[in-house]
C-alpha positions as CSV (number, residue, x, y, z in Angstrom):
1,X,0.0,-0.5,0.3
2,X,1.1,3.4,-1.1
3,X,1.6,6.8,1.6
4,X,1.3,9.9,0.1
5,X,3.7,12.2,1.8
6,X,1.3,16.4,2.2
7,X,2.9,19.7,2.2
8,X,1.6,21.4,5.9
9,X,1.6,24.3,4.8
10,X,2.6,26.3,1.9
11,X,6.0,27.3,0.5
12,X,9.2,26.3,-1.2
13,X,11.1,23.0,-1.5
14,X,14.8,24.3,0.1
15,X,16.5,20.5,0.9
16,X,15.1,17.1,-0.3
17,X,17.1,14.4,1.6
18,X,15.9,11.0,0.4
19,X,15.5,9.8,-3.4
20,X,13.1,7.1,-5.7
21,X,13.3,3.9,-4.5
22,X,16.1,4.6,-1.6
23,X,14.6,2.7,1.7
24,X,13.0,5.1,4.1
25,X,12.3,4.7,8.3
26,X,8.7,6.5,9.7
27,X,9.9,10.0,11.7
28,X,13.0,10.4,9.0
29,X,13.3,13.8,7.6
30,X,12.8,13.7,3.7
31,X,11.8,17.0,3.0
32,X,12.0,20.5,4.0
33,X,10.1,23.7,3.4
34,X,11.0,27.4,4.0
35,X,8.5,29.3,4.3
36,X,8.4,32.7,6.6
37,X,12.0,32.7,6.8
38,X,11.1,29.3,9.3
39,X,12.4,25.8,7.9
40,X,9.8,22.8,8.5
41,X,11.3,19.3,8.3
42,X,8.6,17.1,6.1
43,X,9.1,12.6,7.8
44,X,8.5,10.0,6.6
45,X,4.6,9.3,8.1
46,X,5.4,5.1,7.5
47,X,9.1,2.7,6.6
48,X,9.2,1.8,3.3
49,X,10.8,2.5,-0.3
50,X,10.0,6.3,-1.9
51,X,8.4,5.7,-5.1
52,X,7.8,8.3,-6.3
53,X,9.5,12.5,-5.6
54,X,6.6,15.5,-7.1
55,X,9.0,18.2,-6.4
56,X,12.1,19.0,-6.9
57,X,14.1,21.9,-4.6
58,X,13.1,25.3,-5.2
59,X,9.8,24.2,-6.1
60,X,7.2,26.5,-4.6
61,X,4.3,23.7,-3.4
62,X,0.3,24.8,-1.5
63,X,-0.9,23.1,2.1
64,X,-1.9,19.6,1.1
65,X,0.4,19.1,-1.8
66,X,0.8,15.6,-2.5
67,X,5.0,15.9,-2.7
68,X,6.0,12.3,-2.6
69,X,4.5,8.5,-2.0
70,X,6.2,5.7,-0.3
71,X,5.7,2.3,-0.2
72,X,4.9,1.0,3.1
73,X,7.3,-2.0,3.8
């Protein structure tokens, strides 16, 4: 089953710390969003493998946009 990773707020992607096909653990930071000069890490909601990353560094995102998809382990 796949788990969507959604943006908790609007902002700009400043860092991507995971790659497609890579394994992640629950609560591992996979992306960082900057909003109002504050950086917010986005954590994996489950253990699994990154199936898809839908953003790239510098992208502007809106709240609730899908950032990545993780295939649960």
